[in-house]
PAKOL-473368 format. One record per residue (C-alpha): x, y, z; residue number from 1. Coordinates in Angstrom, 1 decimal, padded with zeros to 4 digits. Layout:
// residues N
SITE      c1      c2      c3   nr
SITE       X       Y       Z  NUM
...
END
This chain:
// residues 271
SITE      c1      c2      c3   nr
SITE  -064.4   013.2   011.0    1
SITE  -065.6   016.1   008.3    2
SITE  -063.5   016.9   005.7    3
SITE  -063.7   020.7   004.3    4
SITE  -062.0   021.5   001.1    5
SITE  -062.8   025.1   000.9    6
SITE  -063.0   028.1   003.1    7
SITE  -067.1   028.2   002.2    8
SITE  -067.4   024.5   003.2    9
SITE  -065.3   025.3   006.2   10
SITE  -067.6   027.8   007.3   11
SITE  -070.6   026.2   006.7   12
SITE  -069.9   023.1   008.9   13
SITE  -068.5   025.1   011.7   14
SITE  -071.4   027.4   011.8   15
SITE  -073.5   024.1   012.5   16
SITE  -071.3   023.6   015.6   17
SITE  -071.2   024.9   019.0   18
SITE  -068.7   024.9   021.9   19
SITE  -065.2   026.1   022.1   20
SITE  -062.6   025.3   019.1   21
SITE  -059.0   024.2   019.3   22
SITE  -057.1   024.9   016.1   23
SITE  -053.9   023.1   014.7   24
SITE  -052.8   024.6   011.6   25
SITE  -050.1   022.5   009.8   26
SITE  -048.4   021.7   006.3   27
SITE  -048.9   018.0   006.7   28
SITE  -046.3   015.4   007.0   29
SITE  -047.7   015.0   010.5   30
SITE  -045.5   013.5   013.2   31
SITE  -045.6   013.1   017.1   32
SITE  -045.1   016.6   017.5   33
SITE  -048.2   017.5   015.7   34
SITE  -050.1   014.9   017.2   35
SITE  -049.1   016.6   020.7   36
SITE  -050.7   019.8   019.6   37
SITE  -053.8   017.9   018.4   38
SITE  -054.1   016.1   021.7   39
SITE  -053.7   019.3   023.7   40
SITE  -056.6   020.8   021.8   41
SITE  -058.8   017.7   022.3   42
SITE  -058.2   018.0   026.0   43
SITE  -059.0   021.8   026.3   44
SITE  -061.8   022.3   023.7   45
SITE  -065.2   020.9   022.5   46
SITE  -064.3   020.8   018.8   47
SITE  -060.9   020.2   017.2   48
SITE  -060.1   021.8   013.7   49
SITE  -056.9   020.7   011.9   50
SITE  -055.8   022.2   008.5   51
SITE  -053.3   020.8   006.2   52
SITE  -051.9   023.4   003.7   53
SITE  -048.5   023.5   002.0   54
SITE  -048.5   027.4   002.0   55
SITE  -046.8   028.6  -001.4   56
SITE  -046.0   032.3  -000.4   57
SITE  -043.7   031.3   002.7   58
SITE  -041.3   029.4   000.6   59
SITE  -038.6   031.3  -001.4   60
SITE  -037.3   030.8  -004.6   61
SITE  -035.1   027.7  -005.0   62
SITE  -036.6   026.2  -001.4   63
SITE  -038.3   023.0  -001.1   64
SITE  -041.9   023.7  -002.1   65
SITE  -042.1   021.1  -005.0   66
SITE  -040.2   018.5  -002.5   67
SITE  -042.0   019.2   000.7   68
SITE  -043.2   016.0   002.1   69
SITE  -046.9   015.1   001.5   70
SITE  -048.5   012.3   003.1   71
SITE  -052.5   012.9   002.3   72
SITE  -053.4   009.4   003.4   73
SITE  -051.3   008.8   006.5   74
SITE  -052.3   012.4   007.5   75
SITE  -055.7   011.9   007.2   76
SITE  -055.6   008.8   009.4   77
SITE  -053.4   010.2   012.2   78
SITE  -056.2   013.1   012.3   79
SITE  -058.9   010.5   012.5   80
SITE  -057.1   008.5   015.3   81
SITE  -056.6   011.5   017.1   82
SITE  -060.0   012.5   017.6   83
SITE  -060.1   015.3   014.8   84
SITE  -063.7   016.8   014.4   85
SITE  -063.0   019.0   011.2   86
SITE  -060.0   018.5   008.8   87
SITE  -059.6   021.6   006.6   88
SITE  -057.7   020.6   003.4   89
SITE  -058.0   023.2   000.8   90
SITE  -056.5   023.3  -002.7   91
SITE  -055.7   027.1  -002.4   92
SITE  -056.1   029.8   000.2   93
SITE  -055.4   032.6  -002.4   94
SITE  -056.7   034.9  -005.1   95
SITE  -054.9   036.2  -008.1   96
SITE  -054.4   039.7  -006.5   97
SITE  -055.1   040.2  -002.9   98
SITE  -054.2   042.1   000.3   99
SITE  -051.3   040.3   002.1  100
SITE  -049.7   040.9   005.9  101
SITE  -046.4   042.4   006.1  102
SITE  -043.8   041.1   008.7  103
SITE  -042.4   043.6   011.3  104
SITE  -039.6   045.5   009.9  105
SITE  -037.3   044.5   012.4  106
SITE  -038.3   041.3   014.2  107
SITE  -039.5   039.8   010.8  108
SITE  -036.3   040.5   009.2  109
SITE  -033.7   039.1   011.6  110
SITE  -032.6   035.3   011.8  111
SITE  -035.1   033.3   010.1  112
SITE  -036.2   036.4   008.3  113
SITE  -032.7   037.4   007.4  114
SITE  -031.9   034.0   006.0  115
SITE  -035.5   034.0   004.3  116
SITE  -036.5   037.5   003.3  117
SITE  -040.1   037.6   002.8  118
SITE  -040.8   034.3   004.6  119
SITE  -042.8   035.8   007.5  120
SITE  -045.0   037.8   005.1  121
SITE  -046.2   034.7   003.6  122
SITE  -046.6   032.9   006.9  123
SITE  -048.5   035.5   008.7  124
SITE  -050.8   036.0   005.9  125
SITE  -051.9   032.5   005.6  126
SITE  -052.2   032.1   009.5  127
SITE  -054.4   035.4   009.5  128
SITE  -056.6   033.8   006.7  129
SITE  -056.6   030.5   008.8  130
SITE  -057.6   032.1   012.0  131
SITE  -060.2   034.2   010.6  132
SITE  -061.8   031.3   008.6  133
SITE  -062.0   028.8   011.6  134
SITE  -062.3   031.5   014.4  135
SITE  -060.8   029.3   016.8  136
SITE  -060.8   029.8   020.9  137
SITE  -057.3   028.5   020.9  138
SITE  -054.7   028.0   018.4  139
SITE  -051.8   025.6   018.9  140
SITE  -048.2   026.2   017.9  141
SITE  -044.8   024.5   018.7  142
SITE  -041.8   026.2   020.1  143
SITE  -039.6   024.9   017.7  144
SITE  -040.6   027.7   015.3  145
SITE  -039.9   030.4   018.2  146
SITE  -039.6   033.3   015.7  147
SITE  -042.7   032.3   013.9  148
SITE  -044.8   031.9   017.2  149
SITE  -043.5   035.4   018.5  150
SITE  -044.8   037.0   015.4  151
SITE  -048.1   035.3   015.4  152
SITE  -048.8   036.1   018.7  153
SITE  -047.7   040.2   017.7  154
SITE  -050.1   039.9   014.9  155
SITE  -052.8   038.7   017.1  156
SITE  -052.3   041.5   019.5  157
SITE  -051.9   044.1   016.7  158
SITE  -054.8   043.2   015.1  159
SITE  -057.0   042.5   018.1  160
SITE  -057.7   039.0   017.1  161
SITE  -060.0   037.2   019.8  162
SITE  -057.9   033.9   019.9  163
SITE  -055.8   032.4   022.5  164
SITE  -052.2   031.5   021.0  165
SITE  -051.2   028.4   023.0  166
SITE  -047.3   027.7   022.6  167
SITE  -046.2   023.9   022.9  168
SITE  -043.0   022.6   024.0  169
SITE  -041.0   020.9   021.0  170
SITE  -041.2   017.3   020.8  171
SITE  -038.0   015.3   020.4  172
SITE  -036.7   011.6   019.2  173
SITE  -035.1   009.6   022.1  174
SITE  -031.6   011.0   021.0  175
SITE  -032.6   014.4   021.1  176
SITE  -033.3   015.4   017.6  177
SITE  -036.2   017.7   017.3  178
SITE  -038.9   016.4   015.2  179
SITE  -039.6   017.9   012.0  180
SITE  -041.2   017.1   008.7  181
SITE  -037.9   017.7   006.8  182
SITE  -036.2   015.1   009.0  183
SITE  -037.0   012.4   006.2  184
SITE  -034.5   014.1   004.1  185
SITE  -031.6   013.0   006.1  186
SITE  -030.1   009.9   005.4  187
SITE  -028.4   007.9   008.2  188
SITE  -025.1   009.7   008.4  189
SITE  -026.7   013.1   008.1  190
SITE  -029.0   012.1   010.8  191
SITE  -026.1   011.5   013.2  192
SITE  -024.6   014.9   012.1  193
SITE  -028.2   016.7   013.0  194
SITE  -027.8   015.7   016.3  195
SITE  -025.3   018.6   016.8  196
SITE  -027.9   021.0   016.9  197
SITE  -029.6   019.7   020.1  198
SITE  -026.0   018.9   021.5  199
SITE  -025.0   022.5   021.0  200
SITE  -028.3   023.6   023.1  201
SITE  -027.2   021.0   025.8  202
SITE  -024.0   022.7   025.9  203
SITE  -025.5   026.0   026.2  204
SITE  -027.9   024.8   029.0  205
SITE  -025.0   023.3   030.8  206
SITE  -023.1   026.5   030.7  207
SITE  -026.1   028.5   032.4  208
SITE  -026.7   025.9   034.7  209
SITE  -023.1   026.5   035.8  210
SITE  -024.0   030.2   036.4  211
SITE  -022.2   031.2   033.0  212
SITE  -025.0   033.7   031.7  213
SITE  -022.7   035.6   029.3  214
SITE  -024.1   035.4   025.7  215
SITE  -020.9   035.5   023.8  216
SITE  -019.0   032.5   025.5  217
SITE  -022.1   030.5   025.1  218
SITE  -022.4   031.0   021.4  219
SITE  -018.9   030.4   021.0  220
SITE  -019.0   027.1   022.7  221
SITE  -022.2   026.2   020.7  222
SITE  -020.4   027.1   017.3  223
SITE  -017.2   024.6   018.6  224
SITE  -020.2   021.8   019.1  225
SITE  -021.9   022.7   015.8  226
SITE  -018.6   022.2   013.5  227
SITE  -018.3   021.2   010.8  228
SITE  -021.9   022.1   009.9  229
SITE  -022.9   025.0   007.6  230
SITE  -024.0   027.0   010.5  231
SITE  -026.5   030.0   009.4  232
SITE  -026.8   031.6   012.9  233
SITE  -026.4   030.9   016.5  234
SITE  -028.6   033.4   018.5  235
SITE  -029.4   034.3   022.1  236
SITE  -032.3   036.7   022.4  237
SITE  -035.0   037.6   025.0  238
SITE  -038.8   036.7   024.2  239
SITE  -039.2   039.9   022.1  240
SITE  -036.4   038.6   020.1  241
SITE  -034.0   041.6   021.1  242
SITE  -030.2   041.0   021.2  243
SITE  -028.9   040.2   024.7  244
SITE  -025.6   040.4   026.5  245
SITE  -026.5   038.1   029.5  246
SITE  -029.1   035.2   029.6  247
SITE  -031.9   036.0   031.8  248
SITE  -033.8   032.8   033.3  249
SITE  -037.6   033.0   032.4  250
SITE  -036.9   035.4   029.3  251
SITE  -034.2   033.9   027.2  252
SITE  -034.3   031.9   023.9  253
SITE  -031.3   030.4   022.5  254
SITE  -031.7   029.5   018.7  255
SITE  -029.6   027.7   016.0  256
SITE  -029.9   027.0   012.5  257
SITE  -027.6   025.0   010.1  258
SITE  -027.5   023.0   007.1  259
SITE  -027.2   019.2   007.2  260
SITE  -026.2   018.1   003.7  261
SITE  -028.8   020.2   001.5  262
SITE  -031.4   020.2   004.5  263
SITE  -031.9   023.2   006.7  264
SITE  -032.8   022.5   010.1  265
SITE  -033.6   024.9   013.2  266
SITE  -034.1   024.2   016.8  267
SITE  -033.9   026.2   020.1  268
SITE  -034.1   026.0   023.9  269
SITE  -036.1   028.4   026.1  270
SITE  -034.8   029.4   029.5  271
END
């Protein structure tokens, strides 16, 4: 595995290689969910590139940038054992004054964008930089960050970027908790409380299986399951992130965001 610590070094390394490139961008603290993305990239491409960069522009004031888990040695080992060819590990991705990407006015400022205004501007900017630097054939993103995935796909489409965005299913613990680097913040009691997010999504799935497609009743049932968590939103949208009154199978995402203690968690199910 080759480690590149600057965009210039990354470009020099990749210019010497040939074949399709599978790319997995991460912020480190790698877990089984990240490994599933890397393994898919390994199966489907000649070259696998992983980036690890905790992007400061997508954190808002008061968020956990300084506390965000960093596990450099373990992350490097996971990448090596997973067959990564090139690990991109830059110290910085920014100049002092530069062009940035702006998230769309509607889809970029609802749900996650409403809770974290400006977050998607920073996320899209760094993803644009990474995609332009790696120039991958395919880039792999988890469905757990569903709104992020939708906006990245839109950015690629709007800017005519030559890359296939590959959505990957959410990986979960045996008890249903969605894998997240932030799960490390949860103590034993909080971890049990965090299971209410996946439980609320199971309740939504059960209602849909019983032919209850009305979104209002599903949302009300989910909120009951989530009590007494500090719920930021429960939303049911189509794949374009437009609010809907009834679930349409094959074109619906049910999303939840809540705080467990001081830890903010998100989860969703695609229907």
